[in-house]
N, C-alpha and C positions, 0 to 999 in steps of 0.2 A: 727561175721561168723555164729553166732545163730541166729543173725537178720537176715543176708542173709537164711540161714536154713529154717528159719521159713517165711521168706514171700515166696519162693521157696513153702514150703510144702501149703499156703494157697492159691496159684495159682494151684497147682496140683489140691487143692477139689475144687476150682471154676473151672478149666476147665473141673474135673469130673462132678461136678452138671450140668454142662450146656448139657453136651454130654448126659446125663441121661436122664434129662428132654427134649432135642428135640428126642431122641429116644422112649423116654416113650409114647408121642405124635402120638398113631399110631391108623391104624383100618385096615381092611383087605383090602378095596379101596385103601386108602395111600399107602398101602405098594406096591401094584400092581403098583400104580401111581409112585411111588419113583425108582422102581426097573426099569422101564421102562426109565424114565429117566434120570438116570446112566449110561445108556448102550451108545453105540457109532454109531451104527450105526443107532440110531433113526433121529440124529443128521446131517448128510449128508446132505438131501437135504437143509438145513438150511444152511450150509456152503456153496453148491454149489449157492445159492442165495447172499452170502455175496461175492463170488467171482464176480458174472452178476454184483452184484452193483458198484464193483469195474472196472470190466470189461468196462465198459457202460461211465467210466471216463476217460479211458487211451486208447491211441493206441496199437496196437497188442505188439508189443515189451517192451511196458512201461508195459503193463501187466505180458508180461512175466518174466522180472523184478522185478516187486511185487510179482509172483505168485515164483518166486525162493529162494527169500528173505525172504516170508514167512514160507515157507515151512521148509527153515534152521533155525529159529529163533525159531518156535515151536518145531522141532527136537530136535533142541543143549539144547531146554530146558527140553523136557521131560529125553533126555541122561542124562542131569546133574539132574532132580530131581531121576529120577525112579533109574540110575546106576552108580549116584554118591554120591550125600547124604544119600537116604536111605541105599544102603550096606556101608555108612562108618558110619554113624551115628549108625544104626542097634535100633533103636528105635522101639519095639514092637507097632504094632497096638493095640489099646483099646480090640478089638476081640484076640487078643492072649495074653492081659493080663492077667496073674491069678486071680488077685483080683478084676478087673473090670468085665474083661471077663461074668463070671456067672450072672452079673445083667443087661447084654444088652440084647435085643430082636435082632435075625436075622433074615433075610428073608429067608422063604426057598425056596429054587430055584427050588431043585427036592427031590422026595419023600424020607425025611429022610436025606438031605443033604443040610446044612444052610451053606449061602455066610457070609464069614471073613475077606476077602482079604487074598491079601501074608502076610507073617510074619512082613515084617516093614512099617512104617506108613510115617515116618518124612523125605523131605517133601511131600503133597499128591501129584500124579501124576495128578489126575482130577482137583484138584486145581490150579496147574502150568500151564498145557493147555490149561485150560477154560480160565482164566486171561491173559495167551500170547495171543491167538487169540482174547480175547476180546480188549484187546488194540493196540493189531497190527492192526485190523482191525479197531475200533474206531478211532483210531489218523487219519487214511485217510479218513473217510466218514465223520467225524465230519464237514469239511468242506461245503459238502453237504446236510448232514440230520442233522438240528438242537440236535437230542435227540440218535443220535447214538452212543456216549460212555454210556450214561446213561440206554439206551437199551440192550446193550452189556454186562453192568456190571450186569443189572437186570438178565439177563440169566448167566451169571459165577455166580452168587451169587443161583441161582436154583441148580445149577448143584453140588457144594460144599457142600448146604443142604442135598440134595440125601446120600451125603457121612458120613453125621452127624448122621443122619436117622435112617441109614442101621448102624451104630454101630461100622466101618471101621477104622476113624479115629477124633484123636482129635483136637480141633477147631483150637489148636497151629500146627497143621499139615497142615490145610489150611490156617494160617496167613503164615505159611512158605512158604508154595506153591504162594498164591498170591504174595511175596516181589519177590520170584525168576521170576516168571510168568512175572509180569510186567518190572522188570529189563531185561529181555530177549526183552521182546515189544520193550522198550524205546531203547535199543542198536539196535535191528532188523530196528527199524522205521529212527534212526540214519543212517545205512549203507543205508540204501533205499534211501534217499534223496540223500546221496554222490554218489551212484552208477549211479544214474539217470541224475545227474549235467555232469559227468564224461562220460557216454556213450551216453547221449543225447543233450550235452553240452545244457542241460534246467534249468532255474530254477525250482525248485520245488515249483508251487506258492500256494500249499496249507496249507496253516498255521495251522498245523493240531498239533504243538509242544502245551504243555500245558504254 
């Protein structure tokens, strides 16, 4: 038991060290960039472009099915992360940790107001959604674009890095979000293929399983 507790304490210290290191690599310019990239609205043109790439490869009805399944996949992943795990596990964000919080830097989004995120952080909603989107699109597009999955994974990594930089998530929050988002994306991918076969009596020829 003591060994397990020792390992957990060592893991906790390592995680805190990683977070403090990333949060500490800052500059005024980086602060602005990270705040911009962690937002949601800035990525809507990117999402529209991904949908356009998919649309070019499908009939309108097939695209509508892809869109519905994709929205359901990301939506359910988001609900599971933010309204399921976060409020069940109730792990405080590092920004709300009484010991670690004072050691972190936070972005001042308004005069006198620092961004600390919500109260609970496990798992990261940004991580969950980003990896759900990256995998769901990547698994489809990789047949047509060689580096689709690699590019989308890099995009998701940029998003989750901003959460560490801003001091509002532990690395384990990010890893948990990766697992949840990836799991929902593969499940959504599976249902999309099955529904496409059922409704259009047409085999899915894009071999986008790994």
